[in-house]
C-alpha positions in Angstrom: 13.1 -4.9 14.1 13.0 -2.9 17.3 10.0 -0.7 17.8 12.0 2.5 17.8 13.4 1.6 14.3 10.0 0.8 13.0 8.7 4.2 14.1 11.6 5.8 12.2 10.6 4.2 9.0 7.9 6.8 8.5 10.1 9.8 9.4 10.5 12.7 6.9 14.3 12.1 6.7 14.8 9.1 4.3 17.6 6.9 3.0 17.6 3.9 0.7 17.6 1.4 3.6 14.6 2.9 5.3 12.8 3.1 2.0 13.5 -0.6 1.3 12.3 -1.7 4.7 9.2 0.4 4.6 8.4 -0.8 1.1 8.8 -4.5 2.2 6.5 -3.9 5.2 3.8 -2.2 3.1 4.1 -4.8 0.3 3.4 -7.5 3.0 0.4 -5.5 4.2 -0.9 -5.0 0.7 -0.6 -8.7 -0.1 -2.3 -9.7 3.1 -5.2 -7.2 2.6 -5.6 -8.2 -1.0 -5.8 -11.9 -0.3 -7.9 -11.5 2.9 -10.2 -9.1 1.1 -10.7 -11.6 -1.7 -11.7 -14.3 0.8 -14.1 -11.8 2.4 -15.8 -10.3 -0.6 -14.6 -12.3 -3.6 -12.7 -9.5 -5.2 -9.1 -8.3 -5.4 -9.0 -4.6 -4.4 -5.4 -3.5 -5.4 -5.6 -4.7 -9.1 -6.8 -1.6 -10.9 -5.9 -3.0 -14.3 -8.4 -5.8 -13.7 -11.0 -3.5 -12.3 -10.8 -1.1 -15.3 -10.8 -4.0 -17.7 -13.9 -5.5 -16.1 -15.6 -2.0 -16.3 -14.9 -1.9 -20.0 -16.2 -5.5 -20.5 -19.4 -4.9 -18.5 -20.1 -1.7 -20.3 -19.6 -3.4 -23.7 -21.9 -6.3 -22.6 -24.6 -3.9 -21.3 -24.1 -4.6 -17.6 -24.3 -1.0 -16.6 -24.7 -1.8 -12.9 -21.5 -3.8 -12.7 -19.7 -1.2 -14.8 -20.7 1.5 -12.3 -19.6 -0.7 -9.4 -16.1 -1.1 -11.1 -16.0 2.7 -11.7 -16.8 3.4 -8.1 -14.0 1.0 -7.0 -11.5 2.8 -9.3 -12.5 6.2 -8.1 -12.1 5.0 -4.5 -8.6 3.9 -5.2 -7.9 7.4 -6.7 -9.5 9.1 -3.8 -7.2 7.2 -1.4 -4.1 8.3 -3.4 -5.4 11.8 -3.4 -6.0 11.8 0.3 -2.3 10.8 0.9 -1.2 13.6 -1.3 -3.3 16.2 0.6 -2.0 14.9 4.0 1.6 14.9 2.9 1.5 18.4 1.3 -0.4 19.8 4.4 2.2 18.5 6.8 5.1 19.6 4.6 3.9 23.2 4.6 3.8 23.1 8.3 7.2 21.4 8.5 5.9 18.5 10.6 7.7 15.2 10.9 4.5 13.2 10.4 4.1 13.9 6.7 4.0 10.2 5.9 3.0 8.9 9.3 -0.5 10.5 9.2 -1.4 8.5 6.1 -0.1 5.3 7.7 -2.2 6.0 10.8 -5.3 6.6 8.7 -4.7 3.3 6.9 -4.3 1.6 10.3 -7.6 3.1 11.5 -9.4 2.0 8.3 -8.0 -1.5 8.6 -9.1 -1.6 12.2 -12.6 -0.5 11.1 -12.7 -3.3 8.5 -11.6 -5.9 11.1 -14.0 -4.8 13.8 -16.9 -4.6 11.3 -16.2 -7.9 9.6 -18.6 -9.9 11.7 -21.4 -7.8 10.4 -20.4 -8.4 6.8 -21.4 -12.1 6.9 -24.8 -11.1 8.3 -25.5 -8.2 5.9 -23.4 -9.3 2.9 -25.5 -7.7 0.2 -25.5 -4.3 1.8 -22.0 -4.2 3.2 -20.0 -5.9 0.5 -20.1 -3.0 -1.9 -19.0 -0.6 0.8 -16.2 -3.0 1.8 -14.9 -3.0 -1.8 -14.8 0.8 -1.8 -13.1 0.8 1.6 -10.4 -1.7 0.6 -9.8 0.1 -2.7 -9.4 3.4 -0.8 -6.9 1.8 1.6 -4.9 0.4 -1.3 -4.8 3.8 -3.1 -3.8 5.5 0.2 -1.0 3.0 0.8 0.4 2.9 -2.7 0.6 6.7 -2.8 2.5 6.8 0.5 5.5 4.7 -0.7 5.3 6.3 -4.2 5.7 9.8 -2.7 8.4 8.6 -0.2 10.5 6.9 -2.9 10.0 9.2 -5.8 7.9 6.6 -7.6 10.8 4.0 -7.5 8.8 1.7 -5.2 5.3 0.4 -5.6 3.7 -2.0 -3.1 0.5 -3.0 -4.9 1.6 -2.9 -8.6 3.0 -6.3 -9.0 2.6 -6.2 -12.9 5.0 -3.2 -13.1 7.4 -4.8 -10.6 7.4 -8.1 -12.6 8.1 -6.2 -15.8 11.1 -4.4 -14.3 12.4 -7.7 -12.9 12.2 -9.2 -16.4 14.0 -6.3 -18.0 16.8 -6.4 -15.5 17.1 -10.2 -15.9 17.4 -9.7 -19.6 20.2 -7.2 -19.1 21.9 -9.5 -16.6 22.0 -12.5 -19.0 22.9 -10.4 -22.1 26.2 -11.5 -23.6 28.3 -8.4 -24.4 30.5 -9.8 -27.1 33.1 -7.4 -28.5 30.9 -4.5 -27.3 32.4 -1.0 -27.0 32.4 0.3 -23.4 29.6 2.8 -24.2 27.5 0.0 -25.6 27.8 -2.5 -22.7 24.5 -3.7 -21.4 24.6 -3.9 -17.6 21.8 -4.9 -15.2 20.8 -2.7 -12.3 21.3 -5.3 -9.6 20.1 -3.0 -6.9 16.8 -2.4 -8.7 16.5 -6.2 -9.4 17.0 -7.0 -5.7 14.5 -4.3 -4.6 11.7 -5.3 -6.9 12.3 -9.0 -6.2 12.0 -8.4 -2.5 8.8 -6.4 -3.0 7.2 -9.2 -5.0 8.3 -11.7 -2.4 6.9 -9.8 0.5 3.6 -9.2 -1.4 3.4 -13.0 -2.0 4.3 -13.9 1.6 1.8 -11.3 2.8 -0.9 -12.9 0.5 -0.3 -16.3 2.1 -0.3 -14.8 5.6 -3.5 -12.9 4.9 -5.3 -15.9 3.4 -4.3 -18.1 6.3 -5.1 -15.5 8.9 -8.5 -14.9 7.5 -9.2 -18.6 7.2 -8.2 -19.4 10.8 -8.8 -16.1 12.6 -11.3 -14.3 10.5 -11.6 -10.5 10.1 -9.6 -10.0 13.3 -6.5 -10.8 11.3 -6.6 -7.3 10.0 -6.2 -5.9 13.5 -2.6 -7.2 13.5 -1.9 -5.4 10.3 -3.4 -2.2 11.7 -1.2 -2.6 14.8 1.9 -2.9 12.6 1.0 0.3 10.6 0.2 2.2 13.8 3.6 1.2 15.2 5.2 2.6 12.1 3.3 5.9 12.4 3.4 6.6 16.1 6.9 8.0 16.5 6.6 11.1 14.3 3.0 11.8 15.3 3.9 11.7 19.0 6.8 14.1 18.3 4.6 16.6 16.4 1.9 16.3 19.0 4.4 17.1 21.8 5.7 20.2 19.9 2.2 21.4 19.3 1.3 20.9 23.0 4.3 22.9 24.0 3.5 25.7 21.5 -0.1 26.1 22.7 1.0 25.9 26.3 3.4 28.8 25.9 0.7 30.8 24.2 -1.8 30.2 27.0 
């Protein structure tokens, strides 16, 4: 895709095509970060179902320290989603174009921080690994909330369980045999939804492969590429708003 089109994917004016393309890009990034993060710290950071389940298990088994660590990871994910909501609502009230782009740029900056600080993780694993878990959970919450707000909750980029459930439901409708059914009782699959969710799972999977291979062969620097992609998505609306603000304050001076 041309750079100018990529920058329009985070604009405030949306359509189904731009939502689909942005969702696929973010699903790829989520898969790459999730897989790369697992190789870096041995934990998946977008899987809140697993984290909450492990928190319950550890609490039941008396492992209070591990339960608290899982609770912190869950709260970091929530904090990331809350941060996106604050940024979007703040920019909407000021009628700025960068209501989604700001969160994307913040995600890019945090991924860049993770990539640049990665070399220190190996040297100080015991101290930095818990912080890295919180950082990646925050990033995943931040990102998932972006596409959720943009699409009205019809697209999720880290919630593969929900996507897989919807795929199964639509496949069940697709292969259902409507024998002698009245028109109002016909079972019809939502083919558009089936296509959308299948693409999201596919891009998450391909992103996971790319993230794992990138981390294996390049190391933490692989996340710098992901940060560059997100920054490219965000730069157009942010530059536009910055230009308008500069002109406004220049007239007041």
